[in-house]
N, C-alpha and C positions, 0 to 999 in steps of 0.2 A: 389556479389561483392558490395563494398561500392561505392555509387555514390554521386555526389554533389546534393544539394537541388534543384538547377535549373534544372539539368538533370532529376531528379526523378519527379519534379513537372511537367515538360513539358510532359514526357511520361504519367504521370497519367492524366493530363488534356486532352491530346489527346484521351486517352482511355475513359475518362468520357464523352466527347462530342459524341464519337461514340456509347456510350451505353445510352445516355440520354433518349431514348424512353422507357427503362425499369428501370428508376430510381425511387426514393422513395419520400414520402411526406416530404417537408421541414418543419423545425420548426419555430415557431414564436420566433424570436431572438430579444434581446435587449429590452424586455418589462420591465416595471418598477414595483415598489413595489405595485402598485394598478392595477395589471393585471386584466382586466375585470371581469366578473362574471365567476366562474368556470363552465366549460361546454359550455359556449357560443361559437357557431361556425358559426354564421351567422351575417352579417351586411346588413341591409336594406338601400338601397339608391335609389334615383330617377334619372333616366338617364336625362341628359340635354335635354330640349325640349320635353320630353315625358309627357304624361298625368300622373297626380298624382296617378291614380289608377293602373298604370303599373309600378311595381317595378322590379329592377334587383337584384337578390339575389346572393351575393358573399359568398362562403363557403370555407371550407378547408384551403389550404395553403394561398391563397390570403387574406382570411378573417383574419387569425391570423397575417399575415404580416402587414396588414393595421392597425390592433389593436396595433401591436408593434410599428409602426411608431407614432401613436397618443399618446401612453403612454410615449414613449421615449421623445417625444417633450414636453409633459406637466410635466414630472417628475422633482423633485428637487434632485440635486446630481447625482451621477453616479450609476445607478441601471439598470442592465440588467436582462432579464428573458426569459424563454421559457414556452409557454402555450400549453395545449392540443388543438388540432384542433377540437375535438368533445369529448363528454363524453366517457371515456374509450379508448381514442385514443391519446396517447402521441407519439411524433415523433420517439423516439427510445425505444427499449425494455429494455434498460439499462439507468438509469438516468445519470450516469457518462458519457456515450457516447453521450447523448444529451448535457450535460453541456460543453463538449469540443468544441462545435460549437460556444460558446459565445467568443467574443473577449477577449483575455487575460486569458482564462481558458484552461489548458491542464490537461491530466489525466495520471495516472499510471494504468497498467493493471495487473491482476492476473488471471492465467489460461486462458488467451486469452480474458478476459472480462474487461471492465472498472471497476475500484475499488475505487480509491481515486483521489482527484482533487488538482491541483496546480493552484493558482490564482495570476497572476502578479509576478511569481517567488517564491511565498511562498507556501510551500508544505502542505500536509494534516494536520499536526499538527497545522498549523497557520490559519486554516479556521474553523469557528464555524458553526455547522449545527443545525437548528431549524425546528420543525414540527408545522405548524400553529402558529408561533411565540413563541413556547415553546422550551427551550433548550433540545436537545436530548442526552441521554447517549450513550456512545460508548463502544464497547467490541471487542477485537481482541486478538488472541493468538500469533501474530507475527510469527517469524520463528520457535517457539517451542524450541529454544536452550537456552532461558533465561526467567526469569519471565516477563510476558507481562506488558507493561507500556504505551502504546500509547493512545493519545487522538483522533487520527484521525478517521473519520467516513468512514465506508466501504459502498459505495452506492450499492455494489453487493448484499446487504441484502434486498433491496427493489425493487419490481417490479414496472414498470412505469404505469401499466394500471389503478391503483387507484389514480393517481396523476393528479391534474388539472393544476398546475403551479409550476415552481421552480424559485425563485428570488435570484439574486446575488447582494448584497449590497457591492459595491467596496469602498465606502467612509463611514466613520463613521458618525453616527447620534445618538443624545442623546436618541431617542425613540427606537433605535434598540439594541438588546442584544449585549454586548461586548464579547470579547474572540477570535476574528479573526482579525489578522493584515492583512492577505490577503483578506479576505472577510467574510461576514456573509451570509450563504446560507439558505434560508427559503423554505421548501417544503410545498406546499399547497395541501389540499385534498378537494374534492367537499363537499358542504353544500346543503342539499335538498331545503331549503327555498330560496336559490339564483336562483333556476330554478324551477318554479312552474310547477306542473303537473307530469305525468308519463313519465320518460325518462330512457333509459337503453341501454346497449351494451353487447353483448356476442361475444367472439372471440375464435376460435379454430385454432391451427396451428401445423404443424410438423416442427421440426428443424433437418436439416441435417448438421452434423459437419464433415468436411473432414479431420480434424486432427486425428480422431479416428484410433488408431493402429490396432484394431481388434474388432470384434463384431458388433452389429447393431448400426450405428451412428445416426439413426433417433429417436428422442425423442419428447414427446408431450408437448404442452403448452395450457392451457385453462384459460380464464379470463372472468369475467363478473362484471357488475355494474348495479344497478337499483336504481332509486331515484323517490320518489312519495310524493305528498303533499295531505293533507286531511283538512277537516273542514274549507272550504273556504281559503285554502292555509295557515292556521295558524299552522298546524302540518306537519312535514316532516320527512321522514325516508330514509336513503340511506345505501345500503349494497354493498360492493365490495369485490372481492376475486380473487385470481389467483393461479394457480399451474404450476410450470415449472420444467422440468427434462432435464438435459443436460449431455451427455456423450462425453467426449473429451479426447485428449491426448496432453501433453506438453512435448516435447523431448528436452533435454538440454545437452550442453557441458559446462564443467566448469573447471577452473584452479584456485587453491589457491596459493598465493605467500607469500614467506617470506618477512620480512620488507626490504624496499629499502636499498641498500648498497651504502655507500658514501666513496670513496677512497679505494684503494686496490681491487684486483680481486682474492683473495685466493680461493673461491669455483670454479673458472674457470681455475686455474693454478695448479691443483693437478698433480702429476706425471703421464704422459701419456695423459693429456688433450690436445684436439685439438680445438683451438678457432680461429674462423675467425672474424676479425674486433673486437677484444676484447675491452670492455669498458675501457676508460682511467681512470687514477687515480682520476680524479675529476668528472667523470660521475656518474649519479644516475642510478642504475639498480636494478632489482629484479630477484630472482631465484625461480623456482617452488618448492612448497611443495607437492602438489598432483594434479592430473588431472583425469577427469572421464567423461564418457557418462552416462546419465540416461534416461530411458524410463518411462514416468509417465502417467498412465491412471486415469482419474478423472470422478467421478460420482457426480453431484450436483443436489440436490432437494431443491426447494425454494417454500415456501408457504407464501402468504401475504393475509391479510384480514382487513377490517375496517367496523365498524357499527357506524352510526351517527343518533342521534335523536334530533330533534329541535322542539320547541314549542313557539309560540308567545303568551305568557301568557296574556298580555294585549297589547294594541296598541303600547306601548312604551317599553315593556320589553320582551326580547327573551332569552330563555334558550337553551343551547346546551350541549349534552352529547355524547362523542365519545370514541371509543375504537379501537386501532390500534394494529395489531399483525403481526409479521414476523418471519419466521424461515428459516434459510439457512443451509442445511447440505451438507458437502463436504467430500467425501471419495477419497483418493488418494492411489494408489498402484504404487510402484516404484521399478524398477530393474536397477542396475548400474554395470558398470565395471570401476575399478579405479586403479591408480598406485601411489605409494608414491616415492618421490625422496629423496635420502640420501646424496646428494652432493659427490658422488663417482667420478670416472674418467668420464669426460664429453667431448662430442663433440658438439660444439655450434657455431651458427653464429648470429651476432648482427647488429642492425642498428647503425648509427652514434649517438654520444652524442649531447648535454649534458644529454639527457634522452635516454638511450640505451635500446632497446627492443629486445627480442629474436625472430629471424626469425625461428630458428630451435634449438632444445635442446634435447640432448640424453645423457643418463647416462648408462655406462657399469658397470655391477656388476659381478666381477670375481667369487664370491662364489654363485651367484644366489640370486634372491629376489622373491617377491610375486606379483601376479596379483589378485586384490580383486574383488569378486562378492558380491554385497550388495543387500539387499531387505528391503523394509519398507512398512508399512501399517499405515495410519493415517485416522481416521474418526472423524471429529469435527463438532460441530454445534454452530451457533450463534442465539439466540432467543431474540427478542425485543418485549416488551409489553408497551403500554401507555394508561392510562385511564385519561380522562380529562373532565372538566366541565367548562362552561362559562355562565355568566349572563351579558347581555348588556342592558343598560337602557338609553333610549333617554329622558333625563330629560328636564324640562322646561328651557327656557332662553338660548337655544343653547348649552346646556351641554350634553355630552354623556359620560357615565361611563361604564367600563367593568371590571368585576372581573373574573379572570381565575385561575384555579388550575389544576395541573396534577401530577400524579405519574407515572413515567416511569422507566423501567429497561432494561438493555442489559446484556446478559450473554453468555459467550463462554466457551465451555468445550468439552472434547472428548466424543464420543459416543461408544467407544469400550473399551475392557479390556486391551489394550496395551498402550494407552497414546496419547499424542499430536504429538510427533515427535519420531519415532522409527527407529532403524537400526539393522539389523543382518548381520554380516560379515562372509564371507567364502573366501577362497583363493586357488589359484594354485601356487605352488612354482617352483623353478628352472627357473625363468625368467632371461635371461642374459642381456637384454637391454630394456630401456623404453624411448620413444621419443614422441615429439610433434612438429608440424609445424604450425605456426600462419600466414602464408602468404595468406591464404584464409579466407573467412568470418567465416567458421567453422574450429576451430582448428582440425588438423588431428593428432589423437593419434595412436601410434603403439607400438609393442613390438616384441621381439624375444625370443624364448625359447631354452633350452638346447636340444641337439639331442635326439629324441625319445619322447619328451614331447609335448603333444597336449593340449593346454590351454582350449579346449572345451571338453575334456574327463572328464565326470562327476566323474569317479572313482578316479581322482586325487584331487578332491576338498576337502579341509580341513576346518572344522569349526574354526572360530576365535572369535573375541570379539563381543559384542552387547551392545546396550544402549536403554533404554526406558524412555523417558522424558514425564512428565505429567504437564500440565499447566491449570490454571483456571483463569477467569477474570469476574468480575461482577461490574456493575455500576448502582446504584440506584439514582434517582433524584426525589425530591419533590420540586415543585415550585409553588408559589402563586404570582400573579401579579394584581395590581390595576392600571388601565389606565383611563385617563380622557382626554376629548377634549372640549374646549370652542370655538365655532365659533362666531366671532365678525363681525358685519356689520359696518365697519368704513373705513376711508380714507387710513389708513396704516395697522393697525393690522387686520390680517385675522383670525388667530386662535392661541390658546395656547394648547399645548400638555403637559401633566404632568402625573406622576405615579411613582410607585415603584415596584421592584421585589425582592423577597427573594427566594434563592435557597439553598437547602442542598443536596450536592452530596456526596455519599458514594461509595468508591471503595475498592474492595478486589481483590488482585492479589496473586496467590499462584503457587508454582512450586516445583517439586521434580523429581529425576531420579534414575533409577537403572542401573548400568553399570557393565559389566564384561570385564576386561581389558586384556583378553587373545588374544591380536592381533597377537602374534607370533605363535598362534596355540593352540586350546583347546583340540584337540585330533587327532587321525589318520583319514585319509580319509575314512577308512572303517566304521566309525561311522555313515556316512550319506549314505542312499540308493541312488543309481544312478537315480532311477525313480522319485525322487523329483525334478530333474532339467529338464529344457527344453531350447532349443536353440532359442534365439531371434536375428534375423539379424539386423544390425545397419544402413548400408548406406541408405536403403529405408526409415528409420525413419527420415532422414534429407533431403528428396528429395527437390531439388531446391536450396539448400544452396551450395555456392561455397566451394569446398573441399570434399563434400560428395561422389564424384566420384573418389577420389584419391585411387589408388590400395593399398596404404600403410595403409589405415585406418583400425582400428580394425574391423574385419568383423562381429563379433557377440558376444553376452554375454550369460552367463548361468543364467536363471531366475529360481526362486523356489517358491513353495507354502509357503507363509509366515506363515499362521496358523499351518500348518503341521510341519514346521521347528521349530517353538516355542515349540510345544508339544514335538518334538523329543529332542531338546536341554535341555528342562526342565527335561526330564527323565534321560538324560546322565550326565548333568553337573549342575543340580539343578538350572537352569536359572529361575529367578523370583520366587524362592522358590519351583520350580518344579511343580507348579499347573497351569502354563500358564497364570495366572492373573498378568500381568506386570504393572498394574496401580500403579505407584510409589507413596508412601505417600509424603505429602508436607514437604519439609525441609525449604522452604521459604514461609512465609505467611504474606502479607502486608495489612494494613488497613489504608485508608486515608479518612478523612471527611473534605470537604470544605463547608463553609457557607458564602454566599455572599449576602449582602444587597445593593441594587442599586436604589436610587431615581433619578429622572431626571425631567427637565423642558425644554420645547422647544417652542420658539416663532416664528410664521410664519407671514411674512409681505408682502404686495403687494403695489407697488407704481409705479409712472412714473419717469423715468430718461431720461431727454432730450426728453420728449414727447413720449418715448418708454416704453412699459410695462416691469417691472422688479419684481423679487421676491427675498426674503432673508429669510433664516431659520437659527436661532441661538439657540443653545441648550447647556446644561451642564448636564453631568451625573457623579454621584459620586459612586464609587465602594469601598466597604470595605469587605475584604475576610479574614477569619480566617481559619487556617489549623491545624488539629490534625493528626499526622501520627505515627502509631505504626507498629512494625514489630516483628514477632515471629522468633527469631534467634536460630537455632539449635546449641547446644554446642558440638563442636568436642572434642574428648578426645585423639586423637592420629593420627599418619600418617603411611602409608604403602608405601614402595618402590616396585611398582608392575611391572615395566618394565624399560628398560635401562634409559629412560629419563622421566619417569612418576611416580609421587608420588601422592597418594590420601589420603583424610581424612577418619578417622573413627569417629563414633558418639556414644555418650553415651546414646542416646535416650532422653535426656533432652533438653528442649527448654525454652526460656525466652522472654517475650515481652519487648521491649524498646520503649518509646514514646517521640516524640519531637513535638514542636508546632511552628507556625509562623503566622504572620499577616502583611497585607499591605493595603494601601488605595491609591486611585488615583482619581484625578479630570480629567474628559475627556470632553474637550470643542469641539464643532463643529460648523461650519458655512457654509452654501451653498448660493451661489448667482448666479442668471442667468438674462440675459437681451436679448431682441430681438431688436438689433440695426436697423435691416431692416427686411422687411417681409420675412418669411421663413428661417431666419438665427438666430440661438440661440447660445449665448456664455455663458459658465458656469465657475465658479470658486468655489472650496471647500477647506476647511482646517479642519482637525480633528486630535484627538488623539485616538489611539486604542491600545488594549493590547491583548496578548496571554499568557496563563498561562503555566508554566513549565510542562513537561511530568511527569507522575506519578512515573516513575522510579527515577527521580532526587529528588522527594519530599519524597520518602520513608524513614522511620525511621529505624535505626538498622544497624549493621555491618554484611555484608555478605562476607564470605571467599570462594574463588573458590574451588570447590571440587577437582580439579586436577591441579597440577603445576609441574614445572621442578625442577631440582636438585639445582638450585641456589637461587630461590626465588619464593614466591607465590603471588597471586593477590587477590584483594577483592574490595569491593565498600561500600560506606556509603552515604546515602541520605542526603538531606538538605531541610527540610520543610520551612526554612526561605528564600528560593529563591524568588526574586521579579519577576513578570511577564515581558516578553518582552514588550517594549513600543515603539510605532511608531508615529511619527509626519508626517502627510500626507498632500500633496498638490496635487490637481487635477485641470487641466485646459482643456476645450474642446470647440470645435466649431462644430456645426451641421447645415447642409444646406439641407432643405427639398424641392427639386426642382420639385417633382411630388407627387401626393397623396400617391403613394405606394413606393416612392424612396427617398433616402437620401444618403449623404456622410458625414462622421464625422472624425475628427482627435482629439486625446486627448493626453495630457502629464500628467504623474504622477511622484511623487517624494516622497520617504519614507525615513525617518531617524530613524533608529532602534537602541535602546540601551538595556542594561540588558541582553545581550547574555550570555549563560551559557557556562562556560569553566570548566576545571578540575584542581583541586589542588591535589597533591599526598603527602601522608604521609607514610614514611617507618618505620617499627618496628614490634615487635612480637605481637601475638594475641593468647589468650586462652592457653598460655604457651605450644604451639605446638613445637615439636622437629623435626629436619630434619635428617632422617636416612641416607641421602647421604652427611652428613657433621658432623663429630664427630670422636671419637677415633677409631672406627672400620674402618671408611672410610679412615682416615689418615694412619692407619696401612696397609690397602690394597695398598694405593698409595706408601708407603715406600717400600713395598715388591715387587710390580710389576713395579714401575717406573711411572713417570709423563705422559708417552705416552700411558698408559693402557687405554683401552676403558671402557665405562660404564658397558658393559656386563661382561668384565673380572673382574672389581672391584666387581660387584655383586656376581660373582661366588666365588671370594675369601672370601667374607663375609659369603656366604652360607656354604662353606666348613669349615671355621674356627670359626664360631660363631653360631653353630646350635641351641643353646638354645634360641636365639633371632630371629630366622628366621622360615619361614614356606615354606620349599621347597616341591615340588611335587615329589613323588617317583613312580617308575615303580613297577610292581608286584614282580620283583626279588630283590627289595631293592635298586636299583641304582637310581640316580637322573634322573627325566624326563627332557628332553631338549626341548626347543622351536625350531622353524624353523631355527634360526640363530645359533643353537648349544649351546646356553647358558642355564643355569639351570632355569627351570620354578619355580615360587613361589613368595613369598613376604618377604620383610625385614621390621620388625616392628621397630618403633622408640623407643628409650630408654631414660631415664632421663639424661644420660650423653651426649646425642647428643646435638649439637648446636641448639639454637632456630631458628625457621624458620623466615626469613625476609619477611614480607608481604608488598607489594606495594599497598596501599589502595588509591583509587581515590575517591574524594569527589567533587560534583558539586558546583560551586560558580558563582556568577554574576561577569563578568569581566567589565572593564571600557572602552571597545571598542564600538564604534558606527559605524554602517554600513549604507551606503547610497545606496538605490536602486532606479532606475529611468528608465523611458521608454516611448514609444509612442504606441498608439493604433490607427489604421486606419481602417475604415470600409466603405463598400459600399453595399447598397441594391438597386437593380434596377429591375423594371418590364418593359417588352417591350410592352407597350401599352396594347392592348386587345388580344395579341397573345397567352396568357397563359404562356409564357416563362418568366423566371426571373433568376437573379443571386444574391448571397450573397457572398461577399468577405471581408475578414478581415486579418490583419496582426498585430502582437504585437512584438515590439522590447524591450527587457529587458536587463539592464546592471546594474552593481554595482561596488563599490570600494573595495570589499573584495573578491578577487579571489584567487584561489589556485595556488601556484608556484610549478610546477612539477619538477623544477630543484633543489629544496631543498630536503635534505635527510629526512628520517623518524624521525631522532633525533631532527629536528627543529619543534617546535610547531607552527602550522599555524591556523589562523582564516579565514574562508571563508563562504560565503553564499551558501547554497545548493538550488537546484531546479531552478536556473535562466536559462531560455532558451527562444529563440524566438519561436513563434508559428504562424501558418497560417491556414486558412480555405478557401476553394473554394466550393461553393454549386451552382449547376444549377438545376432548377426545371421547371416543366410544370404542369399546373392546369387548365383544361378546358374540357368541354364535358364529364364529369364523369370520366376523367382520371387524376390521380395525380401521378407524378413521380419525383424522386430526385436522383441525384448523388452527393456525398459529399466526398471531399478530405480533410483530416486533417493531419497536419504536425507539428512535434515538433523537434527543433534543439537539438544538444548534450547538456547535462546538467550534473552538478556535483551532484551526488545523495548522497554521504556521504564524509566526510573529515576525520579528525583524522590523525594518523601517515601516513596513505596511503589513497589516494583518490579512489573513484569509480565513473566513468563516464558512463552514458547511452548514447549510440550513437544516432544520429538523426534517426527519425522514422516517416513514413507516411503510411497511409492506405486509401483505397477507399471503401466507403459503398454505397450501392444503394438499392432502393426499388421502387415499383410501385403498384398502386391499380386501380381497375375499379369497378364502381357501376353498377352491372348488372341489378338489380331491385331496386326500392326505398328502401333504408335502408340495402340492401344486397350488400356487397362489397367483392371482392376477392383481395388478395394482395400477393406479393412476396417480400422478403428482402434478401440482401446479405451483409455480414460483412467481411471486409478485403478480398475482392474478388481476389486481386492479391497475397495474401499469403505473405505479407511482414513480415520479420523476425526481431528479436531484438537482440542487442549485447551490452555488457558492457566491460569496461577495466579499468586498473589502469593508471599509469602515461603515459605509451606508449600504443598505439593502439594494440601493439603486446603482451602486458600483459593482454591477454583476461581473463576476469572473468567469463563471461557466453555468450553463443550464443544459442538462443532459436528459434526453428522452429515455423513459423507462417503459419496458414492455414485459408482458407475461411470457413465461416459458412452461410448456406442458410436456409430460412424458407418460407413456403407458407401456406396460410390459408384463412379463410372467417371470416367476421365480420358482425354481424346483429345489427343495431341500430334501436331503436324505441322511 
């Protein structure tokens, strides 16, 4: 059941206090851009009054927290960070899950793990990720339903064991790479010359994932890092690597909705409909299109590695060569049971308006309908490679110069012969009613069958349609940077930073699919052997979720062997050409090249203001970007009317590239000021301009027409390489009071004014001279013969019977027409030259003239309780904006709204003393708008508790345990009303135990 934030927080905090003794190491939070030396884990200090020869050594959590306090206090601007407590020991096994502990940072999850980050309300697309100051390529296949286009970085591709620190730049700075309105996130890896001598760490652990539906849920993880220096510490080598395997299950309920309706309640007032508290004529409401339960089993394998070589060639010249590699493979097998709604006779109950949501919705089908059983297999991988070289020269006269180059790539593609996103459909017919109830956290789906029909009887299952989608994405980056710094010994000027960066980023995004549209039935049930199916129970797959115990819930589904089914259908119906190789050829192939030249200069000053120390940093960065975008556009040569409401394109096999270009320039000023008006109190103020570039899908060249469309019009899209980047003008104010050596309290205010948001402009008209077989002389003759009330199926049957030379019906062996499950003739109607032209509604991205303002507060407290070993870290971020979504407006009203805005909070309690380190952490994110458009998607508030603990049994040998989401919190999303549920996903705990040896 949904609970308020206060109630959830209280229960979680009570649980956290009770389990503090078995909690996990806390992270070093709020560290700044110059986070100590990678791998440093000790601070030497002399106890007051003690002899100088007797040192107290502070290690682990307290050492990293003290370092964080010092660096935060001395930093310029707003820069937070997390550092490793020791070599090979990052606070969390997932970088995104560590980042969410930072004030103002929240994350999105994929398959139960942290994946992408949102900073101060700006989502993954608005945050730039660099590795050791180098811009990193990104690759993601998205949902597999369309060509991939995202710039967002998936932190799930990187293990944390080889990371020394992650820095989050929340304010713009001339010397920091541009591209992130929300933040620039820099991932730092260890350098051997920073830590002289032989050092290393090896860790082995087993992971127990309680979400696993079946099979062994325990999987291994092993990691290691070793660093050594030679030749009087003038040569250094560091090698790190990790292997992780995880098997998990993610079970999901989902409902898809038709566009919101405004005025009139026709779908609810059909003859015989029973509607309780019907939406009023001015209420906004939505009706269901389909609903399903899916059971998903996931197998992930992640390999990371890095090798670094450093040499101090002469006293003032150091060379570094490094190579970083990561590969993340994910295989997912899914089985689902679903139902489509046809707006037949309904029984429903609704909440009050003006946004009315369905509490209960049922559809009665007099002639019977189908219950679908679907299956899919996808196996994809993302591979990242980065080779870099650096020369740093400490020149005479206080000048330091650095020349840095890297070539990096990220590539995502399927690793199986079926594609990125696959689906095979089967169905049982003679379903008399379909229903769902949204009054619980989990939507309760149910159905009734005709007398004598058992929906779990495998002998009644009919093969239907299938689709095999294939996506590919690759991003290559070549970057060269020249950076310089002049340190000046004077009364005001402290230093000058200057430099330039040149980046050439090439992106290829490709996509294609194979689809058989025999959703009404491809053949009789006897075509499929019964033993291919197995029964999978459902209520136990959603244990703990409200609604899972409802006796009306669908009790089970029929799952099938995916590979065997593909082979079977290939032999029967020539699926994928009959050879089982369903990797679709690309019908969309997009190429984008961005070239950016960015020089900068930054002046750092120190002075006294009213006898108190103050600092100012002022800089200016210039960015010039040119874009060349090409797209291989397939040339369609006709259309086919394949089902009552579905028309698809046919292709000639010919394609053509179209190319467009764009260019823009920006001056990006920044200034940071801080002053210490009294001892231990620091005040800061910053102003900057930052940019984020448009997604690759918006920049693509060429016209893409949707493969499938309805009888009235088609859809399509066209990119715009001339789009300007989003531009934000940022103000930051903060106050920090350091009242103890390990403790501080801070409060900050931020304000962002963002322009150049991307909207859509629509152009209607024909394309490629395509004709509409559902609009022309044949169609009009059918309407004249049958009347205006004739159904689409009846009209198609008329054309089949009377225009056989221009149709392709399917015949039975006795020469009669083959019928689908609805009693209509199976087959397709080909378009003819005399048919009307198809009207395509083509959307094109454009920069709109709207400006959005985002603002908020960040409050943080870090406190250690003297020498007890106990401490807490608390923070809360309040985010708001002036571009919000109005749920009372219908889908026909175009709205502009900021997505990703939400409050967030963290509460961490830790203990670090006598060889024991323990942490319990609670992370919470409030409800946020995930996407807008004609209809919104909201993700409901979510919180989870993580804990871990370690004990050093022998010097260097530590045992540890970890727990992620130990209370099994679930996730849920909805449209305008909370009863318009889009998804409800089961959440489960994940545990790990292992040993680590440091030397």
